Residue frames as a rotation matrix with the C-alpha (Angstrom) as fourth column:
MET 1
-0.847 0.473 0.243 6.94
-0.155 0.217 -0.964 12.21
-0.508 -0.854 -0.110 2.53
LEU 2
-0.713 0.645 0.275 3.74
0.621 0.400 0.674 10.59
0.324 0.651 -0.686 1.30
GLN 3
-0.824 0.566 -0.006 0.76
-0.542 -0.792 -0.279 12.87
-0.163 -0.227 0.960 1.11
TRP 4
-0.816 0.545 0.193 -2.46
0.529 0.838 -0.132 10.85
-0.234 -0.006 -0.972 1.73
ASP 5
-0.757 0.624 0.196 -5.74
-0.397 -0.677 0.620 11.90
0.519 0.391 0.760 0.11
GLU 6
-0.209 0.756 0.621 -9.26
-0.962 -0.043 -0.271 11.27
-0.178 -0.654 0.736 1.47
HIS 7
0.781 0.480 -0.400 -9.28
-0.569 0.811 -0.138 7.80
0.258 0.335 0.906 -0.14
ASN 8
0.605 -0.604 0.519 -6.11
-0.254 0.471 0.845 6.62
-0.755 -0.643 0.132 1.66
ARG 9
0.746 -0.346 0.569 -4.11
0.666 0.409 -0.624 6.94
-0.017 0.844 0.535 -1.57
ALA 10
0.569 -0.615 -0.546 -0.63
-0.306 -0.774 0.554 8.46
-0.763 -0.149 -0.629 -2.02
VAL 11
0.919 -0.307 0.248 1.72
0.352 0.352 -0.868 8.66
0.179 0.884 0.431 -4.94
SER 12
0.538 -0.822 -0.186 5.54
-0.379 -0.433 0.818 8.88
-0.753 -0.370 -0.545 -4.83
GLY 13
-0.581 -0.760 -0.292 7.58
-0.570 0.123 0.813 8.78
-0.582 0.638 -0.504 -7.98
LYS 14
-0.490 0.427 -0.760 6.24
-0.692 0.340 0.637 5.88
0.530 0.838 0.129 -10.07
HIS 15
-0.813 0.216 -0.541 4.55
0.420 0.861 -0.287 4.07
0.403 -0.461 -0.791 -7.08
GLU 16
-0.110 0.888 0.446 1.00
-0.537 -0.431 0.725 4.27
0.836 -0.160 0.525 -5.88
PHE 17
-0.970 -0.175 -0.170 0.22
0.066 0.483 -0.873 3.47
0.235 -0.858 -0.456 -2.21
ARG 18
-0.094 0.986 0.136 -3.25
-0.481 -0.165 0.861 2.46
0.871 0.016 0.490 -1.12
VAL 19
-0.988 -0.083 0.132 -4.55
-0.155 0.424 -0.892 1.54
0.018 -0.902 -0.432 2.33
PHE 20
-0.242 0.931 -0.275 -7.83
-0.411 0.158 0.898 -0.43
0.879 0.330 0.345 2.66
TYR 21
-0.571 0.201 0.796 -9.92
-0.717 0.348 -0.603 -1.64
-0.399 -0.916 -0.054 5.53
ASP 22
0.201 0.609 -0.768 -11.10
-0.830 0.521 0.196 -5.09
0.520 0.598 0.610 4.52
PRO 23
-0.199 -0.308 0.930 -11.27
-0.895 0.444 -0.045 -7.68
-0.399 -0.841 -0.364 7.29
ASP 24
0.707 0.551 0.442 -12.84
-0.284 0.795 -0.537 -10.27
-0.647 0.254 0.719 5.02
SER 25
0.893 -0.417 -0.171 -9.94
-0.064 0.258 -0.964 -10.19
0.446 0.871 0.204 2.53
SER 26
0.252 -0.837 0.485 -7.18
-0.941 -0.330 -0.080 -9.88
0.227 -0.436 -0.871 5.09
ARG 27
-0.210 -0.386 -0.898 -5.05
-0.157 0.920 -0.359 -12.94
0.965 0.066 -0.254 5.89
SER 28
-0.703 -0.099 -0.704 -5.82
0.650 0.312 -0.693 -12.29
0.288 -0.945 -0.155 9.59
GLN 29
0.389 0.908 0.158 -8.91
0.675 -0.397 0.622 -10.96
0.627 -0.135 -0.767 11.33
ASP 30
0.426 -0.287 -0.858 -6.50
0.748 -0.422 0.513 -9.24
-0.509 -0.860 0.035 13.73
ARG 31
-0.609 -0.671 -0.422 -4.90
0.223 -0.656 0.722 -7.30
-0.761 0.346 0.549 10.83
PRO 32
0.254 0.883 0.395 -7.87
0.707 0.110 -0.699 -5.85
-0.660 0.457 -0.596 8.88
TRP 33
0.659 -0.107 -0.745 -5.89
-0.375 -0.905 -0.202 -3.03
-0.652 0.413 -0.636 7.18
ILE 34
0.435 -0.499 0.750 -4.25
0.762 0.648 -0.011 -3.83
-0.480 0.576 0.662 3.88
MET 35
0.338 -0.419 -0.843 -1.51
-0.429 -0.865 0.259 -1.76
-0.838 0.274 -0.472 2.32
VAL 36
0.563 -0.040 0.825 -0.94
0.677 0.594 -0.433 -2.23
-0.473 0.803 0.362 -1.42
ILE 37
0.018 -0.585 -0.811 1.81
-0.328 -0.769 0.548 -0.75
-0.944 0.256 -0.206 -3.54
ARG 38
0.671 0.229 0.705 1.60
0.595 0.400 -0.697 -0.66
-0.442 0.887 0.132 -7.37
GLU 39
-0.543 -0.796 -0.267 4.06
0.341 -0.500 0.796 0.55
-0.767 0.341 0.543 -9.93
LEU 40
0.519 0.771 -0.369 2.54
-0.001 -0.431 -0.902 3.01
-0.855 0.469 -0.222 -12.33
GLY 41
-0.148 -0.530 0.835 3.44
0.808 0.422 0.411 2.17
-0.570 0.736 0.366 -15.88
GLU 42
-0.756 -0.211 -0.619 4.01
-0.103 -0.896 0.432 4.78
-0.646 0.390 0.656 -18.54
ASP 43
-0.863 0.493 -0.111 1.33
-0.037 0.158 0.987 3.14
0.504 0.855 -0.118 -20.72
GLY 44
-0.209 0.841 0.499 -1.21
-0.862 -0.399 0.312 3.42
0.461 -0.365 0.809 -17.89
VAL 45
0.426 0.238 -0.873 -0.84
0.016 0.963 0.270 -0.19
0.905 -0.128 0.406 -16.80
HIS 46
0.239 -0.314 0.919 -0.34
-0.955 -0.249 0.163 -0.71
0.178 -0.916 -0.359 -13.05
ALA 47
0.024 -0.343 -0.939 1.71
-0.050 0.938 -0.343 -3.65
0.998 0.055 0.006 -11.77
HIS 48
0.919 0.284 0.275 1.10
-0.304 0.061 0.951 -4.95
0.253 -0.957 0.142 -8.23
ILE 49
0.084 -0.972 -0.221 4.43
-0.241 0.195 -0.951 -5.18
0.967 0.133 -0.218 -6.47
HIS 50
-0.868 -0.442 -0.225 3.71
0.104 0.280 -0.954 -5.46
0.485 -0.852 -0.197 -2.77
HIS 51
0.214 0.886 0.412 0.96
-0.383 -0.312 0.870 -5.88
0.899 -0.344 0.273 -0.16
SER 52
-0.796 -0.440 -0.416 0.89
0.222 0.428 -0.876 -6.40
0.564 -0.790 -0.243 3.61
THR 53
0.319 0.942 -0.102 -1.67
0.412 -0.041 0.910 -6.53
0.854 -0.333 -0.401 6.41
HIS 54
-0.736 -0.608 0.299 -1.67
0.087 -0.523 -0.848 -4.35
0.672 -0.598 0.438 9.50
PHE 55
-0.549 0.501 -0.669 -3.44
0.832 0.247 -0.497 -3.86
-0.084 -0.829 -0.552 12.86
THR 56
0.246 0.607 -0.756 -4.40
0.484 -0.753 -0.447 -0.20
-0.840 -0.256 -0.479 12.26
GLU 57
0.879 0.128 0.460 -4.57
0.466 -0.440 -0.768 2.37
0.104 0.889 -0.447 9.49
VAL 58
0.771 -0.636 0.044 -1.70
-0.605 -0.709 0.361 4.22
-0.199 -0.305 -0.931 11.16
ASP 59
0.136 -0.728 0.672 0.44
-0.139 0.657 0.741 1.05
-0.981 -0.194 -0.012 11.06
ALA 60
0.421 0.045 0.906 -0.30
0.788 0.477 -0.390 0.50
-0.450 0.878 0.165 7.38
LYS 61
0.965 -0.090 0.246 0.62
0.059 -0.841 -0.538 4.13
0.256 0.533 -0.806 6.48
LYS 62
0.511 -0.836 0.202 3.82
-0.657 -0.229 0.718 3.84
-0.554 -0.499 -0.666 8.54
ALA 63
0.161 -0.440 0.883 4.76
0.336 0.866 0.370 0.67
-0.928 0.238 0.287 6.58
ALA 64
0.784 0.173 0.597 4.14
0.621 -0.231 -0.749 2.55
0.008 0.958 -0.288 3.31
LYS 65
0.895 -0.435 0.096 6.47
-0.432 -0.900 -0.048 5.36
0.108 0.002 -0.994 4.38
GLN 66
0.245 -0.851 0.464 9.16
-0.656 0.207 0.726 2.86
-0.714 -0.482 -0.507 5.39
TRP 67
0.816 0.087 0.571 8.93
0.280 0.805 -0.523 0.69
-0.506 0.586 0.633 2.30
ALA 68
0.043 -0.958 -0.282 12.37
-0.209 -0.285 0.935 0.46
-0.977 0.019 -0.213 0.67
GLY 69
-0.102 -0.057 -0.993 11.38
-0.980 -0.168 0.110 -0.60
-0.173 0.984 -0.039 -2.79
PRO 70
0.831 0.501 -0.243 10.71
-0.547 0.816 -0.188 -3.87
0.104 0.289 0.952 -4.59
ARG 71
0.352 -0.727 0.589 12.97
-0.241 0.538 0.808 -6.76
-0.905 -0.426 0.014 -3.79
THR 72
0.344 -0.326 -0.880 15.43
-0.936 -0.052 -0.347 -7.58
0.067 0.944 -0.324 -6.57
PRO 73
0.988 0.131 -0.081 16.17
-0.130 0.991 0.024 -11.16
0.084 -0.013 0.996 -7.47
């Protein structure tokens, strides 16, 4: 289970989950919450692997908990 801190950040294994409120950057004004997942590299480099937009903060955190991992080609 993801444990969210006061900055809407959680870490699980080698993945960092962040939830942001940013209606200006969102693809849709109806979905102002953005959930971003990055892979934490051993050398300190983070690689962006997924993002999605959501109606509410709760929806974004639920999507993070349900995320099944990066797509494989």
